[in-house]
N, C-alpha and C positions, 0 to 999 in steps of 0.2 A: 515417539514419534511429533514432530513439529507440529500437524496438524492438528492431531488430539488434542495438544498441550493449550494451544491456540482455541481453540473450542472451549475448550475446559473453563478459560481465565472467560471468555464471552456466557455463555450460558453452564454455570454451575450445579453441582446436584442432581442424585439418579433419577429426580424428576425428568430434566431437561438430556434424558440420556438418547432416548428417538430421534429428539430435537439434533442432536449431536450427530448423529448416523447419519439422519437424513442431506443434513447437510454438508458431511465427509463423503457422502458418495456423488453427491452432487458436486462437488467441487471438482472431483476424480473425473468424472462423467461431461463436465463441460471443457475438462483441460484435452481430455482426449478424444472427445467430440466435435466440439467447437459449442460456444451458445447458441448458434441457429437450429442446429444439431437437437442437439440433446432438446429430451423431451418428458412429463411428467412420470412415459409408462416407463421411459429409459431408467431415472428413477429409485421408482416402484422396484424395480424388477433387479433393482442390485443391491437397495438396503433390505432387500423384505419384506417391504413394511403393504399397504393399502394405499391408494390412490384417496382416500379418504383421511388420514390420516397427514400424507401429508398436505394436500390441501388446509386441511383444522389446522398444522401448525404456522402455514407460509402461506394461504391464500392463494398464491397461482404461482407458474418457473416465474412474473416477478419478483411476484416474493421472497422464493431463493434465494435469485440473484443477488436482491436488498440486500439481504442479510449474509451473504455470502460474502459484499463486494466491502458492506461496512463493519463486518467482523476484521474484513484484514486489512481495509483504513482507520480501524481502532487502534489497532494491534502496531501499524507503523508511525499511529504519531503518538502511544506513549514512547517509543522505541525514540524519537527522534525529541521528545520533551528529556526524557532519562537525560541524554545529549545535549540539549540548549540548556538543561541547567548548570553545565559543569564551564560553560565558556565565559570567559572573565572578560574575554577580544574581541573587534572586529574578524581579524584573522580564525580567533579559535569559533566563533559561530560559522563563520562557513566550513571554514573544518568539517562541526557537529551534523552543519546540514549535511554535507555529503556523506560521509562514515557511515551515519546512524541508514541511509540511504541502502547503500552497501551494503552494509550489516545486513539488515535485515533481508533484503533481497536474499540473499548468501543463507541465511537461516531457515529462510522461509518458502523456496526455491515458485512449490507449489503455487501457492497464493500471490506469489508473486506473476506468475505465467496468465493467473487466470484473473487479477487485477488486469492487467495490461489488455488483453482478447474482450475483458464485461466493460471499461470504461468506454466505448462508447454507447456500450446499450443502456446503461444505467445513464449516462447523458441524454440520449434518446428518447426515454421512459419514463415514467412516473418518480421515480427518484431526483428525479435532475434537483428540483430544489434544496434538498437536503443537503445534494452534493455540492453543493451550491453554497451554503451555510458553511461544510467543513472546512471548506477552503477559504474563505472568507476566516473563521477562524482562526485557523492556522498562517494565514498571510498574516494576520493581526500579529499573532501572537510572536510573529519572525521580526515586526516590522520594531515593535515593543522592546525586543533583544537586541538590535542594532542601534534603535537609540539611549538606549541605558547603556552601552558599552562603547560607543563610537564620537561622544560626543565633543573629541579632539582632535578625530581621526577623517574625513572626506573621502567621499566613495567620489569614483568618476559616474557612473548611471545612473536616469534614474530609477526609484523602487519596485517601481512596477516589474519592472525589467528582471532584476535580480533573480528573482527565483529561479527565472530561466536560463539565463548567465551558470550559475552557479549547479545547478543540475541537471542541465543541458545533457551532458559531453554523461557523466553517471548513467543517467535514464537510456540512452544512447548505445554505449558499454552493454550494460546489464542486460538489455533486451536481446544483444547477441549472444551473449552468453547462454542466455534462460532460449533460443532458439535453435541454440550449437551453433552457429554460427563462427564462434573462438571457443575455442576450452578452458586458457586460464580461468583462474578465479578474479570476478570482482574484487573483491578483498585482497589480491597481489598488484593493484593498482588504484587503493584507496588514497593512497597519501597523494601518489602522481596527479588523480583525477582535484582530488579537494587544493591540490596546489597550484595547479591550474584554471580552474574557479576561484579562488585567489587572489591568481592574476588580472585575470580577467575584468574585477568590480574594483580593482585601485585606483585613486585618481594620481 
């Protein structure tokens, strides 16, 4: 189960077993009932533990939300870096961004679905600064990679626009797939989405 494997990588060992179970059941609650409607009591009932144990590990609902969101974000970022390391040209960098994103969403649809709905709560809540710092780190990594491989080739848009141009269409299609509005897996269109992203930034 992909949900378990992600949590086991982030919270390894027997002592973290209850923490993983709380997060796993919270993930299911958030996806089934929504962020606002999910309560600590609902999570408690699902994982058959005490409210005290939940508060001990995470403090409150926002703590659970943050732990889940950044677990997903960290795993997605590792996937992105793995692809990015192999890119040797500007075109390959663009393809690595799109294909790593699509691949991660298809492998972990429950996490991706949660990530989409939780982002606005994270932005409005106590974890906003942490999210901002992580996004800045990823932005810097991408900019450094572009600089490392793109000295002989110019791109048309300003760099701050590139992430939106590169990932925008893929994100839109993945949202549609996760919601059931389209049936074809994003993986089937990965190359087309990456090609479109590349064409959109060429000088």
